[in-house]
C-alpha positions, 0 to 999 in steps of 0.5 A, spaced: 204 613 614 210 616 618 216 614 617 218 612 624 212 606 623 218 602 619 223 602 625 223 596 630 229 598 634 228 604 639 232 610 639 235 616 644 237 622 641 243 625 645 246 631 643 247 639 645 242 644 645 241 645 638 244 640 635 238 637 631 234 632 636 226 634 636 228 636 628 230 629 627 225 626 632 220 630 627 223 628 620 223 621 623 216 621 625 214 624 618 211 630 621 212 638 619 218 640 622 216 646 626 221 649 631 219 648 638 224 647 645 225 641 648 223 642 655 223 634 658 225 627 656 219 626 651 217 619 649 215 618 642 213 611 640 220 608 638 224 614 639 226 618 645 228 625 644 232 628 650 234 636 652 240 638 650 241 640 657 241 634 659 248 632 655 250 639 658 249 638 665 252 633 669 247 633 674 241 632 669 246 627 665 243 621 671 236 622 666 240 620 661 243 614 663 237 612 666 233 612 660 238 609 655 235 603 659 229 604 654 233 604 648 235 599 643 240 604 640 243 611 643 244 616 637 250 621 639 248 628 635 253 632 633 251 638 628 257 640 622 256 648 624 259 645 632 265 648 634 267 643 638 265 635 641 261 635 646 263 627 647 269 625 650 273 620 646 272 613 648 265 614 651 261 608 648 265 603 651 261 605 658 255 604 654 251 597 654 247 599 649 249 600 641 251 607 640 252 610 633 254 617 632 249 622 627 252 628 624 246 633 622 246 640 618 250 637 614 247 642 608 249 648 612 254 651 608 258 654 614 258 647 617 265 642 617 261 634 617 267 631 616 270 634 622 264 632 626 264 626 624 271 624 626 269 627 633 264 622 633 269 617 630 273 618 637 267 616 641 268 609 639 261 609 635 260 603 631 256 607 625 256 614 623 250 617 619 250 623 616 243 627 615 240 633 613 232 635 615 232 640 610 233 635 604 232 629 607 239 626 605 241 620 610 235 619 613 233 613 609 240 610 610 239 611 618 232 608 617 235 602 614 240 601 620 234 602 626 229 597 622 
């Protein structure tokens, strides 16, 4: 049984290209991790996986706004290896859904998960989860929150 079957609330994953949205989707669904470039918004069961270009480009961001109405929870992903945050301060004040932060790649020795978490705190997210798709660390806590 895929881990995803345990979820009850639908989550939309948002983040830059390479932040780990598709990998996290695969982990949540209990699938083998395999890289493929997300070209369009993918609606899987209760996970909505979005292309990073949608978060990075003002014109495409409208698609995120529209799809957010399909989700119960918005997950802002930020890799521990990011040199800066894509998200502006107090972003969550303009969203009428629960918004959580997800720090990815916490197992990367070049990463700084503490810095990524501080940047997510500035957005106003309610909860922040640190996850590793490689080790599985933090995934169960994220699933429990979404159940």
